[in-house]
C-alpha positions as CSV (number, residue, x, y, z in Angstrom):
1,M,0.0,0.3,0.3
2,E,2.8,2.4,1.0
3,N,4.3,1.8,-2.5
4,N,0.8,3.7,-4.2
5,T,0.8,6.3,-1.9
6,N,4.2,7.3,-3.0
7,E,3.3,7.0,-6.4
8,V,0.1,9.2,-6.2
9,T,2.1,11.8,-4.4
10,R,4.9,11.8,-6.6
11,A,2.4,12.2,-9.7
12,E,1.2,14.9,-8.1
13,F,4.5,17.1,-8.1
14,I,5.3,15.8,-11.5
15,T,3.8,18.3,-14.1
16,P,3.8,17.5,-17.9
17,V,5.1,20.4,-19.9
18,N,2.2,20.2,-22.0
19,E,-0.4,20.5,-19.7
20,P,-2.6,23.5,-19.8
21,D,-2.4,24.0,-16.1
22,M,1.5,23.4,-15.7
23,P,2.7,25.6,-12.5
24,A,3.7,29.0,-13.3
25,K,7.3,29.1,-12.8
26,V,7.5,26.1,-15.6
27,A,5.6,28.5,-18.0
28,A,7.5,31.4,-17.4
29,K,11.2,29.5,-17.7
30,M,10.1,28.3,-20.8
31,E,8.8,31.5,-22.0
32,K,12.1,33.1,-21.2
33,E,13.8,30.2,-22.9
34,D,11.4,30.5,-26.5
35,E,12.4,34.6,-25.8
36,Y,16.0,33.8,-25.9
37,D,15.6,31.3,-29.1
38,L,13.8,34.0,-30.6
39,V,16.9,37.1,-29.8
40,S,19.4,34.6,-30.7
41,S,17.9,34.0,-34.1
42,L,17.2,37.7,-34.8
43,L,20.9,38.2,-34.1
44,A,21.7,35.1,-36.6
45,A,19.5,36.6,-39.2
46,A,21.0,40.0,-38.7
47,E,24.4,38.8,-39.5
48,Y,23.8,37.2,-43.1
49,Q,26.5,39.1,-44.5
50,Q,29.0,37.5,-42.7
51,T,27.4,33.7,-42.5
52,P,29.5,31.3,-44.7
53,D,26.3,29.5,-46.1
54,M,25.0,33.1,-47.7
55,T,28.3,33.5,-49.0
56,K,29.5,32.4,-52.4
57,E,32.8,32.0,-53.8
58,V,32.9,33.1,-57.5
59,E,36.1,32.0,-59.5
60,I,37.0,34.3,-62.5
61,R,38.5,32.1,-65.4
62,R,39.2,32.9,-68.8
63,N,40.0,30.1,-71.5
64,G,40.6,27.9,-68.5
65,R,43.0,29.9,-66.5
66,L,41.9,31.2,-63.2
67,Y,42.4,34.8,-62.4
68,F,41.1,35.5,-59.2
69,T,38.6,34.3,-57.0
70,V,36.4,36.7,-55.3
71,H,33.7,36.1,-52.5
72,V,30.0,37.8,-52.4
73,H,27.5,37.9,-50.0
74,P,23.8,39.4,-49.8
75,V,23.4,42.8,-50.1
76,S,20.9,44.7,-48.1
77,E,18.4,47.4,-49.2
78,D,20.5,50.5,-47.6
79,D,23.6,48.8,-50.2
80,I,21.2,48.9,-52.9
81,S,20.5,52.6,-51.9
82,L,23.8,53.7,-51.5
83,A,25.1,52.3,-54.9
84,R,22.2,53.9,-56.5
85,K,23.0,57.4,-55.0
86,K,26.8,57.0,-55.9
87,A,25.8,56.0,-59.6
88,S,23.6,58.8,-59.9
89,K,24.2,62.7,-61.3
90,Y,22.8,65.2,-59.3
91,Y,21.7,68.3,-60.5
92,E,20.9,71.6,-59.2
93,N,17.2,72.1,-58.1
94,P,15.1,74.2,-61.0
95,Q,13.1,75.5,-58.1
96,G,16.0,77.3,-56.4
97,K,19.6,76.6,-55.1
98,K,18.4,76.5,-51.6
99,L,16.7,73.5,-52.0
100,P,17.9,70.2,-52.1
101,R,19.6,68.9,-55.6
102,V,17.8,66.6,-58.0
103,R,18.6,63.2,-58.5
104,G,19.3,62.8,-62.4
105,E,20.2,59.9,-64.7
106,L,21.5,56.4,-63.4
107,D,24.7,55.1,-64.8
108,S,23.6,51.6,-64.5
109,N,27.7,50.4,-65.4
110,L,28.4,52.2,-62.1
111,F,25.4,51.3,-60.4
112,N,26.6,47.6,-61.0
113,S,30.2,48.2,-60.1
114,W,29.1,49.6,-56.7
115,I,26.4,46.8,-56.3
116,I,29.5,44.1,-56.8
117,Y,31.9,46.3,-54.8
118,L,29.3,46.2,-51.7
119,A,28.5,42.7,-52.0
120,T,32.2,41.8,-52.0
121,A,33.7,40.3,-49.0
122,E,35.9,43.1,-46.9
123,E,39.1,41.2,-47.2
124,D,38.6,40.6,-51.2
125,R,37.6,44.3,-51.2
126,E,41.1,45.6,-50.3
127,K,43.1,42.5,-51.7
128,I,41.5,42.6,-55.1
129,W,39.6,45.5,-55.9
130,G,41.7,47.4,-54.1
131,N,45.1,46.4,-54.9
132,S,47.5,49.3,-55.2
133,A,49.3,47.7,-58.1
134,I,46.0,48.0,-60.1
135,M,45.0,51.1,-58.8
136,K,48.5,52.9,-59.8
137,K,48.4,51.3,-63.3
138,F,45.2,52.5,-64.2
139,N,45.6,55.8,-62.1
140,L,42.4,54.9,-60.4
141,L,41.0,56.9,-57.7
142,K,38.6,54.2,-56.2
143,P,39.0,50.9,-55.7
144,V,35.4,50.5,-57.2
145,E,36.6,51.5,-60.4
146,S,38.9,48.5,-60.8
147,I,35.9,46.4,-61.3
148,N,35.7,47.5,-64.9
149,Y,39.2,46.9,-65.8
150,L,39.0,43.6,-63.8
151,L,35.9,42.1,-65.0
152,I,34.6,41.8,-68.6
153,A,31.0,42.1,-69.5
154,G,29.6,38.9,-69.2
155,E,31.6,38.1,-65.9
156,K,30.1,41.4,-64.6
157,S,26.8,40.3,-65.8
158,Q,27.0,37.1,-64.2
159,L,28.4,38.3,-60.9
160,I,25.2,40.9,-60.4
161,D,23.2,38.0,-61.5
162,L,24.5,35.7,-58.4
163,I,24.4,38.7,-56.0
164,F,20.5,39.4,-56.9
165,D,20.4,35.7,-56.6
166,I,21.6,35.2,-53.0
167,S,19.9,38.7,-52.1
168,K,16.7,37.3,-53.1
169,L,16.1,40.0,-55.3
170,S,15.6,38.2,-58.9
171,D,12.6,37.4,-60.5
172,D,11.6,33.5,-60.4
173,E,11.0,32.2,-63.9
174,D,7.0,31.4,-63.5
175,E,6.5,35.1,-62.7
176,E,8.0,35.8,-65.9
177,E,6.1,33.3,-68.1
178,V,2.4,34.7,-66.1
179,E,3.6,38.1,-66.9
180,A,3.8,37.3,-70.5
181,E,0.9,35.5,-70.8
182,D,-1.0,38.5,-69.1
183,Y,0.7,40.9,-71.3
184,A,-0.1,38.8,-74.9
185,K,-3.8,38.6,-73.6
186,N,-4.2,42.1,-72.8
């Protein structure tokens, strides 16, 4: 009989986690652990540019010869905005000089160079794009300018496509087909 009493007493103190009437301390501890998991997940998500699984290694090869390797990561909206700003021409505001300057045309070649530069890993920016021998040879003022000298048009285009893909900015093929069908119908 004594064994049954002990089992009943022990059962009263052990409360399964999935019970709706679990003790408040256990519920608070679980909530705190969930909050910690959320915070750590948010911090990990914010560091997407430094995570190895988001960084892609790209080899620049021509005719089977490896010239260099560059590591790129996704770009943020701030990076795209900065690239757009750096690649735009600005004009005086026609409504007055005291008003902010007006953004004019966008130099798409320079925009793409800035996107590549901003998506490049920091150590590769210095080692490749900011290489002092390249900067001196071509009389360049900024490392971003070296991209046009080191990459041919097709390589640059493929690199931009890769950066947009890993940044989740590229269109899906299915969406393009649907849009083409809708366009044909209209």
